[in-house]
N, C-alpha and C positions, 0 to 999 in steps of 0.2 A: 660331733664325735663323742663317743662314750668310752671311758676307761674304767675297767673293773680291777680293783686291787684286792687280791686274796692274801691273807696272812696264813702261814703254815699252821698245821694242827699242833696239839700239845707234844713237845719233844721230851725225850728221856734225858734230861740234863744231868741227872745224878743216878748212878747205878752202884748199889752196895756202898753208899756213902762217898763215892769218888766221882769227880767231874768226868763228863763224857764230851769230847770234842766232836763236832759234826754228828750229833746224836740222831738216831731214828725217832719215829713217833712212838708214843706210848700206845697201849691198847685203846685208850680213850681218844688219843690223837688220830688213830686210824679210823675210828668211827666218825669223828668230826670230819675227816677228809672225805669219807664216803658220802656223808650228808651234803657237804658242800658241792661235790661233784654232781650229785643228783639234782640239787636245786638249780644248778647252772646248765644242766644237760640240754634244756630246750632253747638256750640262747646261742646265737651264732657269733663267731669272732673272726676277724680278719687275721689277727695275730694272737698267739697264745704263748707267752714266754715264761720261763721258769728259772729261778735261782739255781746255781750248781750245787747247793748244799742239800744233804740228804733229806732233811725235814721238809723242805719245800718240794723236792722231787716226789716224795711219797705222798704229799698232799695233792699235788697236781695229777698224780697217776689216775685216780678215778675220773677226773674231769676229762683227761685225754682219752681215756677208754670210752667214755660216753660219746665223745665227738669223733672217735676213730682217727685221732691225730697222733703224729709222732712228737716226741719230746723235743722242744727247742730251748736249749739252755743259753742264757746270756750271762757271761762271766761278771759283768758289771753289777748284776743283781745280788752278788755275794754280800751277806750281812757284814757289819764291821768285824774285822779279824781280831780274835781274842788271842791272848798269850797261849802257849802250849801247855794247857792245864790238864791234858788228858791223863787220867789215872791218879791225879792228886786229890787230897781231901777237899770236899766241897766247901769247907770253911775258907779255903784260900781264895776262891773266886768271890765269895760273898764279902770277904774283907776288902778285896781290891776294889770292888764296885762301891762299897760304902765309902772308901777313901776318896774315890773319884767324885762321888756326889757331894762330898763335904767341901770341895774346893770353891773358891770364888768363881763366878760364871765364866769369865774370860779364860781362866786356867783350865776349864774343862775341855777346851779344844785339844789338850794334850792326850786325852783319852786315858784308858787304863794302862798302867805301866807295863811295858812289854808287848802291848797290842798295837793295832793300827790307830794312829791318832785320829780323833774325831774329825778334824779339819780335812785330813786326807781322805777319809771315808766319804764325807759329804761331797767333796770335789770329785771323787771317783764316780759316784753314782750320778751326780748331775751331768758330768761330762759324758758318761755312757748313755744316759737317757737322751741328752741333746743330740748326740750322733745318731742314735737309733731312730728318733722321731724325724730328724732332718732327712734321713734316707727314705722316709715315707711322706715327704712333702709337708712337714710341719715344723715351724720354727718361730721363735719369739721375735716380734717386731722390735725395731730399734727405737723404743720410747720408754718412759718411766713406768707407765701403766702396763699391767700384765695382759698384753694383747698378742694373740698368736695368729700367724698365717697357717691355714689348714687347706691343703689341696682337695682333700676328700673328707668333708665333714660327716659323711655317713659311716666312716670307719669305726670299728669296735675292736678294742684291744683289751686283752686279759693278761694280768701279771700275777704270778704266784711267787711271793717272796716273803719278806720279813717286816717286823714292826719298824725297824730303823730305816730300811730301804724304802718302804712304802711312805714313811713320814717324809723322807727327802723328796720323793716324787710328788707328794701332795704340796709341799712347800714350793717346789719348782713350778708346778702347773698353776698354782694359785697366786704366784708372784710374791711369796713371802721371803724375807731374809732368812738364810740358814742359821741354825743354832746347833750347839754341840749335844743336844738332847732331843733329837727328832723323834725317837721312839716314845718319849714322854709327852711331847707336844700333842700328838694325835694318838690317843690311847685306843688300841684295837685288841680285841680278843682273839684267841686261837681260832683259826678257820673262819674268821670273820670276812665279810664282803663290804668293801668300800667303793662307792661309785661317784664318778665325776662326769659331767656332761658339758659340752661346749655350747656357748650361747653366742649367736651372731651379733656383731656390732657393725657400725657403719664402716669401719676400716679393718675388720678382722673378726677374731673370735676371742672370747675369754671363757674361763672354766668356772663352773659352779659345783660346789660339793653337795651332791644330792643326798648321799647317805654315808654315814661314818660308822664302821664296825657293826654292820648288820649281822645279828646272831639269831634271827627269827627262825632259821632253818634248823637250829639246834634245840634240843630239849633243855629245860632249866638246869637239869643235872649234868649237862654236857658242856656248859659254858665255863671256860677257864681263860686266864690271861697271864 
């Protein structure tokens, strides 16, 4: 089984010095999305799912167009929910994240004040992914090691989402304990491509991280994070 995780292109987080909630892509982000769609155009996918947020949907649009597919949104791919900062000074968000990063590790499970707690975010994504994969004949075996049962090892799945969501998915598939900083554990650039492949064992399958944050399809001046 191959799973391709795409991070959205560069978003317009700040406009005229003010925070933008659920931002669209910048002009550069749109170009990044086009390049990503083009490089993945020749590949086939059994499922291609997208986060409900605008920056992921705009990133997925060129890929869907190349494949002639309809958009399939999975709500559990929503990135961690931030406070309602829309229209507030950009310094407000920067200050809140700086405060969150300054806490002792265990206290970071609380997340940014007024937003979705990191623990709830991780549990939401892991639960959604587990249900989605189980419906397709894939589930974790009942043992300590990260061994999976996969009905159809030839399956190829593409996910267009976010740094945090994709980090949670990587941790789940690789059998790692979750942390409240998944977006910093696996650092991925905008419009990057990350690939996992299943490897057959004597009693199931396990996943190998083949490539993390591949940006070779982007020019050196197009690479951001």
